[in-house]
N, C-alpha and C positions, 0 to 999 in steps of 0.2 A: 458490526463495528462496536467498539467499546466506547461508551460516552465518557467525556471528561466532565469535571464539575466539582462542586464543593464537597461532594461525598468522597471524592478521590483523596482529598487532604484529610478528611475526618476518619476514613477507614482505608488505609493504604493497602490492605490485603485484598480488598474487593474493588479493584479499579476498573473492572469491566462494567460498562453501562449499556452496551448494545453491540451487536455484530451485524454486518451486512454481507449477505452472500450474493447479491446482485440479482440479475434477471433469471427467471425460471426457464427450464427447458423440458420438453416432453421426455418421459422415460429416463429419469435421472438415477435409477437404481444402480448401485455399484459405482457411482461417480463421486468425486470429491464434492462437487456442487450439491448433489442430492443429499449427501450426508450432512453437509453444512446447513442446508435448509431444515433437515430433521433436528439437528442439534439446536439450531436457533429457535425453532418452534417450541422446544422443550426447556428453554432457559428464560427465566424472567429478566436476565441481564442482557438479553440478546434482542436486537432490533434489525430487521432487514427490510429493504425496499425492493419489491419486485418491479423491476424496471419495464416500462412499456414505452413505446414511441412518445406518447403524450406526456407521461409522468417524468421521464428522465431526459429524453432527447430534446423535447420542446420546452421543458421546464427544468433545465439542468440545476437550477438553484435548489430544488428538492434534494438532489443527490449531494451537492456540495455542502448543504446545511448539515446533512447527516454525517458527512466526512468530518466537518469542522467540529461537531459535537462528540467525536469519537476518538478513542485512544488507539484502537486496533481496527484495521480494515482487512477483511478476508479477500484474497485474490485467487480464487480457484482457476486452474489452467485449462479447463475443458475445451473452450473454443480454440485457443491456440496458446502457446507459451507466452507470446508477446501480448501484454495487457495494457491497453490505454489506461485502465483503471489504476494501475500502479502510479502512473504520472498524474492522475487526478487526485489520488490520496496524499501523496507526499507534500505538495504545497499546502495542504490543509493541516499538516502536522500529524496526520494519521499514520501509524506504524503498519506497513503492509505485512500480512501473514501470507507466506508463499508456500506452495505445496509441490513444487518441482524446481530442481536446481537451475534449469535453463530459463526460468522466468526472468531473472535479472543478472544472475552471476555470470552467465555466458553471453549476455546481450547488453546493449547499452553501455559498453565499457567506457565510452568517452564521457558520458554524463553521470554514470553511476560507477565510479572506480572501486576497485577492491572486491571483496567477496560478499558484500552485502550484510555480513553478520552484525555490523554496527548500526544498521538502519532498518532491518527487517527481521522477522522471525521465520525461520525455515522449518516446516513440519513435513513429515513423510506422507505424501498424498496417498500412497497405497495403504498405509496403516489407517488413514482416515476413512478412505472409501470402502475398504474390505474388512477391517478389524474394528471399525467404529471408534477409533482413537478419540478420546475426550478433548476436543480442541478448547472448549470453554474452560475446562479444568486446567489445562496447560497454561492458558493465558492468565488465569487467576493466580497461578503460582509464580509468575514472573515478578521479581521484587521491584518495588517502586523505584529504587535507584537505577535499575537496569532500564526501566521504562523511560526515565529521565535521560539516561545516556543515549538511548535510541532517538529520542526527540531532539536532543542537542545536535546529534549527527545529521538529522534531517534538516534542521535549520541551517547548518553549515553548507548543505548541498543546494539550497533553494535557488541561489543565483545561477547555478549550472543548469537548472531545469526550466527557468522562466526566460522570457524574451523581454529585454529592457525596452522601454519606450524611448526611442532615439530622439524624439522631439523635446524631451525634458532636458532642461539645462542642469549642469552641475558636474562635479568630478566623480567619475565612477572608477573604483579601483578593483572591483570584482568582475569576473567574466560571466556573461550570460550564456544561454544555451547556444546562440549563434556563434559567439566568440569561441566557445569550447569546440563546437563542430568544425569550424574553419581551421582552428589551430591544429586539431587532431588530424584533419584531412591533409593539411600541408605536411605535418610530420610523417604521415603515412606515405605521401608522395616522395619525400626525401629519402625514406628508408628504402623504397622500391627503386629509386634512381641510383642508390649506392651499392 
């Protein structure tokens, strides 16, 4: 993950302050996750949290604190293309770095419409895993204006990803995750019936 902070404003070229590659796995040679751990270990701007049951599942605030302090969050696809971590990072404002097209572009279309290029960075997972593509260098080269554009798009998506507390009073004009799912499901039923 890349940390946000006052240094971001002072030095817009070096806006990476840490990277998280998530939990470790045995024998990660030749994998995106393994290469990210190697690159993270070699970068002073990189920070990762090796998740364990106790550290992340039982004390999720550790993980969310790191997301909230970060500009970029790496989301390697090794376990499966669907990643809960993508939905954990977005509400924190952290820009997901994806390594396989099917991670969000071909999934979650109801809640994450479009091709994802306005809210995430897509890198070639094979180039990372087998050719040691410099992920940290790539992220450092993203202009500050583009980072801000990604973050603005993420903010616009937030209501589609979160579930509103129905007990709160007030006028809500935006749809939450349940509204989006139900509306999309009804539209799908209507298309199938016609």
